[in-house]
N, CA, C and O of each residue as an XYZ file, in Angstrom:
1016
protein
N      77.058     65.592    155.704
C      76.080     65.794    154.630
C      74.917     64.692    154.672
O      75.148     63.529    155.004
N      73.795     65.101    154.350
C      72.613     64.141    154.507
C      72.556     62.996    153.467
O      71.750     63.051    152.539
N      73.353     62.030    153.609
C      73.505     60.910    152.637
C      73.058     59.636    153.395
O      73.320     59.487    154.589
N      72.384     58.731    152.674
C      71.994     57.421    153.153
C      72.728     56.335    152.281
O      72.752     56.408    151.053
N      73.297     55.372    152.962
C      74.008     54.392    152.354
C      72.991     53.301    151.776
O      72.195     52.739    152.528
N      73.051     53.032    150.425
C      72.220     51.992    149.799
C      72.993     51.019    149.022
O      73.201     51.148    147.815
N      73.454     49.951    149.805
C      74.559     49.158    149.240
C      75.798     49.866    149.002
O      76.295     50.450    149.965
N      76.395     49.912    147.849
C      77.559     50.727    147.611
C      77.219     52.123    146.973
O      78.065     52.867    146.476
N      76.026     52.354    147.042
C      75.622     53.738    146.500
C      75.257     54.656    147.724
O      75.129     54.222    148.869
N      75.106     55.944    147.366
C      74.782     56.981    148.411
C      73.570     57.783    147.872
O      73.595     58.253    146.734
N      72.572     57.925    148.653
C      71.377     58.785    148.414
C      71.351     60.056    149.074
O      71.379     60.123    150.303
N      71.296     61.123    148.300
C      71.338     62.408    148.998
C      69.849     62.795    149.129
O      69.017     62.538    148.259
N      69.572     63.456    150.329
C      68.268     64.025    150.602
C      68.362     65.227    151.449
O      69.378     65.473    152.099
N      67.282     66.005    151.453
C      67.191     67.224    152.387
C      65.793     67.177    153.004
O      64.862     66.598    152.445
N      65.675     67.821    154.203
C      64.408     67.854    154.858
C      64.184     69.286    155.337
O      64.989     69.839    156.086
N      63.038     69.894    154.875
C      62.866     71.287    155.284
C      61.304     71.373    155.842
O      60.375     70.761    155.316
N      61.190     72.154    156.882
C      59.934     72.451    157.502
C      59.399     71.296    158.304
O      59.989     70.226    158.454
N      58.140     71.636    158.844
C      57.486     70.652    159.666
C      56.057     70.482    159.285
O      55.512     71.307    158.551
N      55.417     69.423    159.765
C      54.028     69.070    159.373
C      53.920     67.775    158.716
O      54.900     67.031    158.704
N      52.752     67.412    158.135
C      52.559     66.194    157.429
C      53.635     66.043    156.371
O      53.923     67.002    155.654
N      54.262     64.823    156.247
C      55.398     64.754    155.345
C      54.995     64.677    153.936
O      53.941     64.129    153.616
N      55.811     65.217    153.061
C      55.650     65.183    151.575
C      57.008     64.884    150.973
O      58.004     65.423    151.456
N      57.104     64.051    149.941
C      58.441     63.864    149.262
C      58.312     64.388    147.818
O      57.373     64.001    147.124
N      59.135     65.170    147.393
C      59.217     65.624    146.143
C      60.282     64.913    145.303
O      61.471     64.944    145.621
N      59.813     64.260    144.203
C      60.737     63.424    143.385
C      60.871     63.970    141.946
O      59.889     64.144    141.225
N      62.115     64.224    141.577
C      62.396     64.835    140.318
C      62.299     64.000    139.037
O      62.210     62.775    139.121
N      62.313     64.627    137.854
C      62.348     63.905    136.586
C      63.800     63.811    136.125
O      64.747     64.205    136.805
N      63.897     63.261    134.926
C      65.231     62.909    134.434
C      66.121     64.049    134.108
O      67.332     63.891    133.949
N      65.543     65.167    134.010
C      66.298     66.448    133.783
C      66.578     67.206    135.061
O      67.208     68.261    134.992
N      66.163     66.753    136.190
C      66.120     67.422    137.457
C      66.964     66.724    138.531
O      67.580     65.675    138.342
N      66.926     67.399    139.647
C      67.516     66.806    140.835
C      66.931     67.637    142.033
O      65.956     68.358    141.824
N      67.461     67.565    143.206
C      66.918     68.218    144.378
C      66.812     69.670    144.186
O      65.867     70.338    144.607
N      67.828     70.141    143.526
C      67.942     71.725    143.374
C      66.712     72.262    142.434
O      66.314     73.426    142.482
N      66.240     71.396    141.690
C      65.184     71.870    140.738
C      63.898     72.361    141.396
O      63.085     73.075    140.808
N      63.765     71.938    142.642
C      62.458     72.246    143.435
C      62.600     73.518    144.163
O      61.958     73.642    145.206
N      63.331     74.451    143.768
C      63.759     75.709    144.508
C      62.499     76.582    144.608
O      62.387     77.378    145.540
N      61.532     76.450    143.651
C      60.205     77.103    143.762
C      59.228     76.574    144.722
O      58.349     77.263    145.240
N      59.436     75.191    144.960
C      58.530     74.512    145.761
C      58.815     74.438    147.273
O      57.964     74.614    148.145
N      60.048     74.170    147.468
C      60.489     73.928    148.856
C      60.097     75.053    149.841
O      59.624     74.707    150.923
N      60.237     76.259    149.589
C      59.922     77.319    150.634
C      58.344     77.278    150.738
O      57.841     77.412    151.853
N      57.598     77.113    149.707
C      56.162     77.070    149.827
C      55.567     75.854    150.591
O      54.659     75.963    151.414
N      56.145     74.722    150.253
C      55.714     73.541    150.874
C      56.157     73.321    152.327
O      55.482     72.698    153.146
N      57.347     73.884    152.576
C      57.887     73.752    153.883
C      57.052     74.609    154.924
O      57.159     74.351    156.123
N      56.333     75.490    154.538
C      55.438     76.353    155.512
C      54.397     75.394    156.106
O      53.977     75.593    157.246
N      53.949     74.316    155.335
C      52.890     73.384    155.895
C      53.409     72.022    156.077
O      52.824     71.284    156.870
N      54.371     71.630    155.476
C      54.768     70.195    155.385
C      56.233     69.970    155.797
O      57.094     70.828    155.605
N      56.467     68.844    156.341
C      57.811     68.264    156.469
C      58.166     67.841    155.071
O      57.677     66.812    154.605
N      59.100     68.686    154.296
C      59.249     68.464    152.915
C      60.602     67.831    152.565
O      61.675     68.393    152.781
N      60.476     66.668    152.031
C      61.717     65.884    151.707
C      61.965     65.981    150.175
O      61.072     65.803    149.347
N      63.255     66.279    149.870
C      63.600     66.319    148.476
C      64.804     65.360    148.440
O      65.671     65.333    149.313
N      64.775     64.564    147.330
C      65.833     63.505    147.169
C      66.405     63.637    145.828
O      65.752     64.169    144.930
N      67.648     63.162    145.629
C      68.266     62.931    144.344
C      68.212     61.450    144.174
O      68.767     60.664    144.943
N      67.479     61.094    143.072
C      67.415     59.702    142.632
C      68.803     59.318    142.368
O      69.655     60.161    142.090
N      69.075     57.940    142.456
C      70.397     57.451    142.204
C      70.919     57.755    140.851
O      70.230     57.503    139.863
N      72.175     58.318    140.743
C      72.758     58.771    139.528
C      72.456     60.197    139.148
O      72.934     60.684    138.124
N      71.655     60.883    139.974
C      71.256     62.312    139.794
C      71.842     63.146    140.921
O      72.036     62.689    142.048
N      72.118     64.420    140.547
C      72.571     65.332    141.487
C      73.752     64.826    142.430
O      74.816     64.538    141.882
N      73.643     64.710    143.706
C      74.666     64.218    144.545
C      74.571     62.691    144.899
O      75.413     62.204    145.652
N      73.593     61.953    144.386
C      73.415     60.594    144.645
C      74.240     59.876    143.585
O      74.409     60.306    142.445
N      74.754     58.699    144.088
C      75.493     57.842    143.143
C      74.789     56.517    142.872
O      73.852     56.164    143.588
N      75.199     55.819    141.911
C      74.599     54.612    141.610
C      75.641     53.493    141.215
O      75.662     53.038    140.072
N      76.454     53.092    142.147
C      77.596     52.174    141.998
C      77.225     50.998    141.329
O      77.992     50.496    140.507
N      75.952     50.422    141.634
C      75.490     49.122    141.096
C      74.944     49.243    139.730
O      74.765     48.233    139.050
N      74.654     50.490    139.269
C      74.118     50.686    137.872
C      72.664     50.268    137.846
O      72.249     49.809    136.783
N      71.828     50.365    138.876
C      70.510     49.798    138.902
C      69.537     50.884    138.361
O      68.436     50.520    137.949
N      69.861     52.110    138.343
C      68.952     53.088    137.854
C      67.517     53.046    138.344
O      67.265     52.996    139.548
N      66.517     53.067    137.349
C      65.115     53.049    137.631
C      64.678     51.839    138.541
O      63.794     51.941    139.392
N      65.351     50.730    138.291
C      64.916     49.437    138.980
C      64.929     49.535    140.495
O      64.171     48.834    141.166
N      65.825     50.439    141.074
C      65.976     50.427    142.484
C      65.258     51.667    143.113
O      65.350     51.854    144.326
N      64.577     52.479    142.352
C      64.110     53.778    142.904
C      62.915     53.547    143.811
O      62.753     54.356    144.725
N      62.157     52.657    143.686
C      60.986     52.446    144.654
C      61.622     51.948    145.984
O      61.287     52.409    147.076
N      62.539     51.000    145.826
C      63.288     50.614    147.165
C      64.004     51.720    147.876
O      64.026     51.833    149.102
N      64.606     52.554    147.001
C      65.342     53.768    147.551
C      64.463     54.723    148.368
O      64.900     55.288    149.370
N      63.189     54.891    147.907
C      62.156     55.730    148.534
C      61.842     55.035    149.868
O      61.783     55.727    150.885
N      61.644     53.758    149.924
C      61.395     53.080    151.218
C      62.501     53.375    152.151
O      62.286     53.781    153.293
N      63.726     53.167    151.655
C      64.941     53.393    152.431
C      65.039     54.816    153.018
O      65.381     55.000    154.186
N      64.744     55.760    152.218
C      64.763     57.220    152.721
C      63.752     57.477    153.771
O      64.047     58.164    154.749
N      62.484     56.923    153.607
C      61.444     57.081    154.611
C      61.726     56.426    155.827
O      61.474     56.987    156.894
N      62.246     55.244    155.779
C      62.641     54.436    156.911
C      63.777     55.179    157.678
O      63.767     55.147    158.909
N      64.721     55.822    157.031
C      65.841     56.400    157.672
C      65.314     57.638    158.382
O      65.781     57.935    159.482
N      64.373     58.369    157.817
C      63.796     59.523    158.446
C      62.637     59.272    159.422
O      62.048     60.205    159.968
N      62.332     57.987    159.621
C      61.303     57.632    160.571
C      59.895     58.071    160.189
O      59.044     58.356    161.031
N      59.689     58.111    158.822
C      58.442     58.448    158.268
C      57.605     57.314    157.815
O      57.937     56.711    156.794
N      56.544     56.967    158.481
C      55.726     55.808    158.166
C      54.894     55.991    156.971
O      54.658     55.075    156.183
N      54.426     57.263    156.842
C      53.326     57.572    155.680
C      53.603     58.929    155.184
O      53.777     59.843    155.990
N      53.657     59.129    153.886
C      53.910     60.452    153.375
C      53.147     60.648    152.061
O      52.734     59.678    151.425
N      52.968     61.877    151.673
C      52.393     62.264    150.277
C      53.641     62.208    149.324
O      54.781     62.528    149.661
N      53.294     61.791    148.186
C      54.473     61.786    147.155
C      53.974     62.627    145.931
O      52.883     62.472    145.382
N      54.929     63.537    145.589
C      54.842     64.365    144.335
C      55.902     63.888    143.430
O      57.100     63.987    143.693
N      55.397     63.340    142.300
C      56.467     62.684    141.457
C      56.354     63.423    140.094
O      55.258     63.514    139.541
N      57.462     63.941    139.560
C      57.584     64.506    138.217
C      58.199     63.508    137.254
O      59.228     62.877    137.494
N      57.449     63.418    136.100
C      57.868     62.614    134.911
C      58.549     61.306    135.451
O      57.891     60.548    136.164
N      59.777     61.043    135.146
C      60.540     59.807    135.387
C      60.099     59.269    136.772
O      59.805     58.078    136.879
N      60.043     60.093    137.821
C      59.850     59.460    139.229
C      58.423     59.008    139.442
O      58.077     58.412    140.462
N      57.593     59.313    138.433
C      56.212     58.766    138.515
C      56.215     57.149    138.537
O      55.380     56.513    139.179
N      57.206     56.567    137.795
C      57.343     55.197    137.863
C      57.703     54.618    139.222
O      57.140     53.610    139.648
N      58.655     55.271    139.904
C      59.003     54.865    141.283
C      57.813     55.008    142.184
O      57.502     54.110    142.967
N      57.128     56.159    142.075
C      56.038     56.497    142.936
C      54.856     55.482    142.903
O      54.313     55.040    143.915
N      54.500     55.145    141.538
C      53.533     54.101    141.271
C      53.789     52.856    141.865
O      52.938     52.289    142.551
N      55.054     52.328    141.621
C      55.455     51.028    142.090
C      55.432     50.992    143.682
O      54.963     50.038    144.303
N      55.956     52.068    144.255
C      55.970     52.187    145.717
C      54.616     52.206    146.294
O      54.398     51.597    147.341
N      53.628     52.910    145.644
C      52.260     53.033    146.063
C      51.538     51.620    146.000
O      50.820     51.224    146.918
N      51.791     50.872    144.812
C      51.129     49.591    144.681
C      51.725     48.564    145.661
O      51.007     47.679    146.126
N      52.977     48.664    145.969
C      53.649     47.728    146.954
C      53.341     48.141    148.360
O      53.209     47.251    149.200
N      53.215     49.369    148.698
C      53.084     49.924    150.103
C      51.986     50.930    150.110
O      52.232     52.102    150.397
N      50.761     50.519    149.802
C      49.683     51.583    149.790
C      49.534     52.276    151.072
O      49.254     53.475    151.076
N      49.714     51.557    152.270
C      49.541     52.162    153.500
C      50.521     53.176    153.882
O      50.370     53.853    154.899
N      51.535     53.305    153.083
C      52.581     54.303    153.327
C      52.534     55.578    152.588
O      53.394     56.450    152.711
N      51.411     55.670    151.749
C      51.269     56.833    150.837
C      49.979     57.522    151.197
O      48.925     56.910    151.026
N      49.977     58.724    151.673
C      48.743     59.459    151.989
C      48.060     60.083    150.873
O      46.842     60.263    150.910
N      48.866     60.467    149.755
C      48.305     60.972    148.599
C      49.524     60.886    147.547
O      50.698     60.791    147.905
N      49.115     60.929    146.254
C      49.976     60.774    145.122
C      49.649     61.781    144.131
O      48.496     61.919    143.721
N      50.743     62.575    143.682
C      50.627     63.633    142.572
C      51.399     63.097    141.485
O      52.608     62.940    141.658
N      50.821     62.769    140.290
C      51.648     62.355    139.093
C      51.671     63.629    138.213
O      50.707     63.925    137.507
N      52.757     64.346    138.274
C      53.051     65.575    137.488
C      53.643     65.284    136.251
O      54.804     64.876    136.198
N      52.869     65.475    135.128
C      53.392     65.330    133.804
C      53.902     63.929    133.511
O      54.947     63.767    132.880
N      53.158     62.895    133.972
C      53.694     61.516    133.836
C      52.618     60.420    133.793
O      51.549     60.515    134.395
N      52.959     59.438    133.085
C      52.263     58.137    133.203
C      53.163     57.046    133.458
O      52.756     55.899    133.275
N      54.466     57.282    133.902
C      55.477     56.232    134.200
C      54.839     55.259    135.149
O      54.029     55.625    136.001
N      55.223     53.990    134.982
C      54.857     53.024    135.939
C      53.458     52.382    135.689
O      53.082     51.453    136.402
N      52.676     52.879    134.666
C      51.266     52.461    134.493
C      51.184     51.854    133.163
O      51.603     52.450    132.171
N      50.627     50.617    133.103
C      50.512     49.949    131.813
C      49.442     50.699    131.034
O      48.389     51.078    131.547
N      49.794     50.898    129.709
C      48.977     51.632    128.770
C      48.171     50.710    127.941
O      48.720     49.718    127.460
N      46.848     50.960    127.717
C      45.944     50.200    126.895
C      46.539     50.539    125.413
O      47.277     51.501    125.201
N      46.134     49.658    124.471
C      46.707     49.849    123.119
C      46.490     51.260    122.489
O      47.376     51.814    121.838
N      45.269     51.809    122.716
C      44.992     53.136    122.107
C      45.887     54.151    122.810
O      46.352     55.063    122.126
N      46.155     54.086    124.027
C      47.011     55.120    124.743
C      48.448     54.799    124.430
O      49.258     55.726    124.438
N      48.824     53.621    124.166
C      50.306     53.377    123.796
C      50.539     53.827    122.489
O      51.696     54.164    122.234
N      49.571     53.918    121.476
C      49.729     54.510    120.203
C      49.969     55.906    120.253
O      50.760     56.438    119.473
N      49.259     56.621    121.232
C      49.454     58.109    121.382
C      50.824     58.258    121.821
O      51.532     59.114    121.291
N      51.312     57.434    122.830
C      52.616     57.553    123.376
C      53.666     57.331    122.347
O      54.633     58.092    122.370
N      53.613     56.400    121.454
C      54.455     56.122    120.419
C      54.555     57.262    119.426
O      55.647     57.574    118.952
N      53.540     57.829    119.135
C      53.410     58.936    118.195
C      54.126     60.219    118.813
O      54.769     61.026    118.142
N      53.938     60.285    120.082
C      54.629     61.482    120.748
C      56.052     61.290    120.846
O      56.791     62.274    120.793
N      56.556     60.030    120.995
C      57.967     59.784    121.115
C      58.662     60.018    119.723
O      59.789     60.507    119.641
N      57.878     59.619    118.581
C      58.462     59.877    117.324
C      58.479     61.332    117.024
O      59.450     61.793    116.424
N      57.472     62.116    117.396
C      57.479     63.471    117.048
C      58.507     64.176    118.002
O      58.984     65.259    117.659
N      58.846     63.611    119.145
C      59.829     64.150    120.004
C      61.330     64.166    119.367
O      62.220     64.924    119.751
N      61.447     63.286    118.420
C      62.807     63.188    117.856
C      63.179     64.358    117.072
O      64.367     64.549    116.814
N      62.214     65.213    116.642
C      62.457     66.406    115.886
C      62.668     67.637    116.845
O      62.863     68.754    116.367
N      62.628     67.430    118.150
C      62.687     68.517    119.141
C      64.067     68.506    119.752
O      64.761     67.494    119.853
N      64.417     69.759    120.163
C      65.615     69.775    121.022
C      65.318     69.345    122.398
O      64.163     69.413    122.819
N      66.359     68.870    123.184
C      66.094     68.408    124.635
C      65.256     69.429    125.327
O      64.245     69.041    125.912
N      65.569     70.687    125.322
C      64.904     71.639    125.944
C      63.411     71.870    125.558
O      62.546     72.204    126.367
N      63.217     71.662    124.283
C      61.775     71.730    123.731
C      61.025     70.629    124.287
O      59.824     70.774    124.514
N      61.656     69.476    124.544
C      60.810     68.280    125.088
C      60.434     68.610    126.588
O      59.429     68.120    127.104
N      61.284     69.458    127.263
C      60.998     69.779    128.643
C      59.961     70.864    128.931
O      59.144     70.780    129.848
N      60.061     71.939    128.039
C      59.425     73.079    128.200
C      58.356     73.451    126.988
O      58.613     73.141    125.824
N      57.257     74.073    127.321
C      56.344     74.473    126.332
C      56.837     75.776    125.690
O      57.671     76.505    126.225
N      56.228     76.029    124.437
C      56.661     77.355    123.661
C      56.470     78.529    124.544
O      57.279     79.450    124.436
N      55.493     78.619    125.416
C      55.159     79.907    126.142
C      56.332     80.121    127.038
O      56.862     81.227    127.136
N      56.714     79.138    127.649
C      57.816     79.363    128.719
C      59.144     79.690    127.996
O      59.880     80.597    128.383
N      59.414     78.907    126.928
C      60.767     79.266    126.241
C      60.757     80.637    125.672
O      61.804     81.283    125.662
N      59.640     81.137    125.190
C      59.627     82.555    124.748
C      59.761     83.541    125.812
O      60.398     84.583    125.661
N      59.149     83.207    126.914
C      59.130     84.279    127.959
C      60.234     84.259    128.977
O      60.578     85.273    129.585
N      60.807     83.018    129.153
C      61.784     82.810    130.293
C      63.157     82.209    129.846
O      63.583     81.230    130.459
N      63.867     82.737    128.817
C      65.067     82.074    128.434
C      66.178     81.896    129.489
O      66.940     80.929    129.482
N      66.222     82.926    130.425
C      67.099     82.789    131.515
C      66.831     81.558    132.490
O      67.763     80.929    132.993
N      65.573     81.276    132.708
C      65.244     80.110    133.568
C      65.488     78.788    132.797
O      65.888     77.777    133.374
N      65.230     78.838    131.471
C      65.578     77.674    130.646
C      67.038     77.391    130.813
O      67.433     76.228    130.889
N      67.852     78.409    130.874
C      69.360     78.206    130.984
C      69.612     77.674    132.301
O      70.367     76.712    132.440
N      69.013     78.252    133.319
C      69.188     77.703    134.770
C      68.755     76.203    134.799
O      69.430     75.417    135.463
N      67.774     75.816    134.182
C      67.356     74.393    134.105
C      68.468     73.513    133.487
O      68.814     72.446    133.994
N      68.986     74.009    132.400
C      70.205     73.201    131.787
C      71.306     73.167    132.742
O      71.918     72.105    132.859
N      71.657     74.215    133.469
C      72.759     74.119    134.475
C      72.340     73.206    135.539
O      73.182     72.383    135.900
N      71.209     73.199    136.100
C      70.886     72.164    137.165
C      71.020     70.749    136.607
O      71.565     69.867    137.270
N      70.526     70.536    135.400
C      70.597     69.160    134.760
C      72.134     68.757    134.692
O      72.477     67.590    134.882
N      72.995     69.713    134.430
C      74.346     69.373    134.209
C      75.082     68.677    135.395
O      76.198     68.173    135.262
N      74.440     68.684    136.468
C      75.061     68.001    137.753
C      74.758     66.541    137.735
O      75.340     65.772    138.499
N      73.820     66.127    136.840
C      73.447     64.696    136.912
C      74.395     63.742    136.047
O      74.886     64.070    134.968
N      74.569     62.562    136.660
C      75.364     61.639    135.888
C      74.654     60.974    134.752
O      75.225     60.717    133.691
N      73.241     60.665    135.023
C      72.419     60.099    134.105
C      71.686     61.207    133.213
O      71.517     62.366    133.590
N      71.277     60.698    131.988
C      70.304     61.626    131.257
C      69.342     60.555    130.641
O      69.399     59.357    130.918
N      68.498     61.097    129.820
C      67.403     60.227    129.275
C      67.920     59.110    128.491
O      67.311     58.040    128.479
N      69.057     59.292    127.800
C      69.639     58.130    127.032
C      70.502     57.155    127.773
O      70.632     56.005    127.352
N      71.146     57.609    128.950
C      72.111     56.826    129.566
C      71.543     56.103    130.810
O      72.199     55.212    131.349
N      70.333     56.479    131.267
C      69.835     55.883    132.568
C      69.595     54.479    132.436
O      69.112     54.055    131.386
N      69.879     53.702    133.391
C      69.637     52.264    133.255
C      68.350     51.821    134.037
O      67.650     52.618    134.661
N      68.103     50.463    133.943
C      66.978     49.867    134.635
C      65.635     50.187    134.008
O      65.558     50.842    132.968
N      64.701     49.771    134.581
C      63.229     49.953    133.970
C      62.274     49.821    135.256
O      62.602     49.161    136.243
N      61.071     50.510    135.143
C      60.010     50.402    136.040
C      59.128     49.342    135.654
O      58.822     49.240    134.466
N      58.636     48.461    136.588
C      57.548     47.537    136.360
C      56.379     48.318    136.066
O      56.187     49.421    136.577
N      55.544     47.736    135.200
C      54.224     48.345    134.816
C      53.093     47.826    135.670
O      53.026     46.621    135.917
N      52.208     48.676    136.128
C      51.101     48.426    137.039
C      49.839     48.776    136.255
O      49.724     49.813    135.602
N      48.854     47.789    136.374
C      47.471     48.132    135.700
C      46.939     49.343    136.421
O      47.175     49.509    137.618
N      46.175     50.252    135.662
C      45.563     51.407    136.354
C      44.535     50.834    137.361
O      44.298     51.472    138.386
N      43.973     49.769    137.136
C      43.022     49.169    138.162
C      43.692     48.925    139.450
O      43.153     49.160    140.532
N      44.951     48.419    139.303
C      45.718     48.166    140.542
C      46.114     49.373    141.360
O      46.175     49.362    142.589
N      46.393     50.471    140.550
C      46.714     51.713    141.316
C      45.415     52.300    141.995
O      45.453     52.820    143.110
N      44.340     52.189    141.296
C      43.100     52.617    141.817
C      42.709     51.867    143.143
O      42.144     52.419    144.087
N      43.061     50.598    143.104
C      42.608     49.641    144.206
C      43.338     50.017    145.433
O      42.908     49.621    146.516
N      44.397     50.742    145.367
C      45.221     51.190    146.601
C      44.362     52.101    147.445
O      44.564     52.175    148.657
N      43.364     52.831    146.821
C      42.517     53.767    147.712
C      43.214     55.010    147.906
O      42.635     55.840    148.606
N      44.396     55.325    147.406
C      45.139     56.430    147.671
C      44.488     57.690    146.874
O      44.108     57.511    145.717
N      44.374     58.817    147.421
C      44.000     59.906    146.679
C      45.067     60.348    145.684
O      46.216     60.631    146.022
N      44.572     60.391    144.335
C      45.567     60.546    143.296
C      45.153     61.735    142.412
O      43.992     61.880    142.031
N      46.158     62.583    142.102
C      45.900     63.688    141.171
C      46.987     63.528    140.049
O      48.190     63.399    140.280
N      46.415     63.554    138.810
C      47.282     63.778    137.590
C      47.217     65.230    137.162
O      46.140     65.804    136.999
N      48.359     65.793    136.990
C      48.588     67.215    136.681
C      49.335     67.242    135.384
O      50.240     66.437    135.161
N      48.935     68.235    134.457
C      49.652     68.257    133.184
C      49.618     69.617    132.643
O      48.644     70.333    132.873
N      50.671     70.056    131.895
C      50.730     71.304    131.250
C      49.975     71.214    129.854
O      50.088     70.196    129.171
N      49.232     72.253    129.454
C      48.450     72.259    128.246
C      49.496     72.082    126.990
O      49.087     71.592    125.938
N      50.688     72.447    127.121
C      51.587     72.394    125.993
C      52.518     71.150    126.158
O      53.592     71.063    125.562
N      52.064     70.247    126.957
C      52.812     69.009    127.107
C      53.122     68.250    125.773
O      52.250     68.160    124.909
N      54.317     67.728    125.613
C      54.652     66.986    124.344
C      55.187     65.640    124.699
O      55.023     64.731    123.886
N      55.836     65.399    125.871
C      56.493     64.130    126.208
C      55.310     63.141    126.567
O      55.359     61.996    126.117
N      54.232     63.548    127.374
C      53.155     62.752    127.651
C      51.876     63.574    127.226
O      51.293     64.248    128.076
N      51.435     63.526    125.919
C      50.419     64.385    125.473
C      49.207     64.285    126.414
O      48.940     63.279    127.071
N      48.455     65.503    126.413
C      47.356     65.591    127.325
C      46.241     64.445    127.069
O      45.718     63.875    128.027
N      45.912     64.146    125.770
C      44.981     62.990    125.584
C      45.385     61.800    126.263
O      44.553     61.099    126.838
N      46.759     61.484    126.235
C      47.212     60.369    126.998
C      47.088     60.354    128.347
O      46.657     59.351    128.916
N      47.473     61.529    129.054
C      47.357     61.549    130.449
C      45.808     61.714    130.892
O      45.464     61.297    131.998
N      44.987     62.252    130.126
C      43.591     62.239    130.477
C      43.048     60.820    130.285
O      42.184     60.431    131.070
N      43.456     60.062    129.364
C      43.080     58.707    129.253
C      43.485     57.837    130.331
O      42.664     57.045    130.794
N      44.760     57.904    130.818
C      45.275     57.228    131.920
C      44.460     57.566    133.174
O      44.020     56.692    133.921
N      44.290     58.826    133.356
C      43.481     59.265    134.552
C      42.100     58.615    134.636
O      41.587     58.153    135.655
N      41.575     58.649    133.398
C      40.112     58.089    133.351
C      40.080     56.501    133.751
O      39.055     55.960    134.166
N      41.168     55.909    133.598
C      41.239     54.450    133.847
C      41.645     54.178    135.335
O      41.552     53.057    135.834
N      42.098     55.273    136.010
C      42.452     55.101    137.376
C      41.195     55.591    138.232
O      41.143     56.770    138.583
N      40.315     54.809    138.525
C      39.017     55.157    139.177
C      39.274     56.091    140.498
O      40.129     55.817    141.340
N      38.525     57.086    140.550
C      38.546     58.072    141.667
C      39.628     59.088    141.652
O      39.665     59.945    142.535
N      40.537     59.044    140.676
C      41.651     60.037    140.578
C      41.026     61.289    139.942
O      39.932     61.273    139.378
N      41.837     62.419    140.081
C      41.471     63.683    139.552
C      42.546     64.061    138.353
O      43.622     63.480    138.215
N      42.121     65.026    137.594
C      42.979     65.574    136.530
C      42.871     67.163    136.533
O      41.778     67.731    136.510
N      44.055     67.818    136.561
C      44.121     69.198    136.389
C      44.983     69.627    135.323
O      46.114     69.151    135.229
N      44.536     70.513    134.483
C      45.388     70.988    133.342
C      45.805     72.463    133.604
O      44.981     73.298    133.976
N      47.107     72.748    133.399
C      47.669     73.969    133.644
C      48.044     74.634    132.341
O      48.890     74.126    131.605
N      47.410     75.796    132.036
C      47.753     76.458    130.775
C      49.193     77.099    130.702
O      49.828     77.320    131.733
N      49.649     77.367    129.541
C      50.914     77.982    129.335
C      52.070     77.226    129.981
O      52.995     77.830    130.525
N      52.006     75.874    129.913
C      53.058     75.082    130.477
C      53.214     73.817    129.717
O      52.217     73.339    129.176
N      54.349     73.235    129.623
C      54.606     72.052    128.960
C      54.831     70.859    129.829
O      53.930     70.488    130.582
N      56.055     70.193    129.769
C      56.273     69.018    130.504
C      56.807     69.211    131.947
O      57.006     68.269    132.714
N      57.015     70.485    132.243
C      57.657     70.783    133.598
C      56.793     71.914    134.299
O      57.278     73.024    134.519
N      55.570     71.601    134.618
C      54.613     72.655    135.214
C      55.328     73.239    136.520
O      55.235     74.430    136.817
N      55.961     72.425    137.186
C      56.547     72.900    138.487
C      57.588     73.900    138.338
O      57.846     74.683    139.252
N      58.210     73.909    137.203
C      59.259     74.820    136.817
C      58.713     76.076    135.965
O      59.175     77.209    136.095
N      57.747     75.760    135.140
C      57.247     76.753    134.190
C      56.204     77.580    134.836
O      56.203     78.786    134.584
N      55.290     77.071    135.659
C      54.256     77.729    136.340
C      54.245     77.306    137.779
O      53.325     76.622    138.227
N      55.270     77.709    138.513
C      55.377     77.245    139.976
C      54.359     77.726    140.853
O      53.928     76.977    141.731
N      53.917     78.903    140.717
C      52.755     79.398    141.495
C      51.474     78.589    141.328
O      50.831     78.238    142.317
N      51.096     78.289    140.080
C      49.984     77.471    139.797
C      50.243     76.127    140.287
O      49.387     75.608    141.004
N      51.229     75.538    140.018
C      51.658     74.178    140.547
C      51.471     74.111    141.954
O      50.720     73.263    142.436
N      52.155     75.022    142.734
C      52.028     74.934    144.233
C      50.671     75.021    144.712
O      50.295     74.289    145.628
N      49.823     75.953    144.101
C      48.391     76.204    144.644
C      47.677     74.899    144.428
O      47.020     74.408    145.345
N      47.778     74.314    143.250
C      46.957     73.010    142.914
C      47.443     71.986    143.740
O      46.591     71.286    144.287
N      48.715     71.729    143.965
C      49.205     70.597    144.689
C      48.967     70.670    146.135
O      48.509     69.711    146.754
N      49.285     71.849    146.716
C      49.115     72.163    148.154
C      47.581     71.986    148.525
O      47.231     71.432    149.567
N      46.709     72.492    147.607
C      45.331     72.382    147.823
C      44.884     70.920    147.784
O      44.090     70.477    148.613
N      45.381     70.218    146.855
C      44.999     68.743    146.817
C      45.485     67.955    148.068
O      44.770     67.108    148.603
N      46.738     68.270    148.512
C      47.262     67.621    149.685
C      46.382     67.955    150.972
O      46.117     67.087    151.804
N      45.956     69.249    151.072
C      45.163     69.656    152.195
C      43.839     68.843    152.179
O      43.410     68.327    153.211
N      43.192     68.739    150.966
C      41.945     67.955    150.872
C      42.188     66.557    151.234
O      41.345     65.992    151.931
N      43.295     65.890    150.826
C      43.591     64.459    151.049
C      43.848     64.196    152.411
O      43.736     63.042    152.823
N      44.210     65.209    153.242
C      44.680     65.053    154.614
C      43.632     64.380    155.507
O      43.874     64.174    156.696
């Protein structure tokens, strides 16, 4: 099985296809299996790496480090695979790992996609207020309503069920995950010179669109793309649109 030893923990990963490397990193409700709509498309052009963050999917977290170790885990996976430089596509939670890795190792990141996330980025007071309001409003939502927009939930109940089944393989969830991501100033992220894309669903409720637009505006040189009829999980809700936008961005950044 494709495991990497990380202290007393084991990190699961898969590699598909050939070409410029790209790493797909899931959110707190996902794992490597959640990228089933992306892997076939990405692997036609890229050496596509999917990983289970520690405590998710088939990866373990014996030390209980959680988020605190995820940037180091990414370096470990890349080193194990002999990949010096890769594009990173980070969904939600994994944005924190991606931002920290990018700020620490800018030469190892060819492009960065922040999908439905501002994790790992220090928020200005006005944006922090938007985030706090969204978190409070989210208390009235079910877990699945935080993940998906109303359009997807109405149209695709069977896929929403599949998502819950995939999530069920995780040891951690949003309440139990340990550790924390260091916060980086948006100016520090911009200073890396890495091509950066922020992507969001128009029905996003976890990181509201005004928040993500505000963060993107503070990361000089970055781009923003809004996908209609999607919430917090564009990759799952609108995979064709997600793949087209992200693959196009990676091609331009190459």
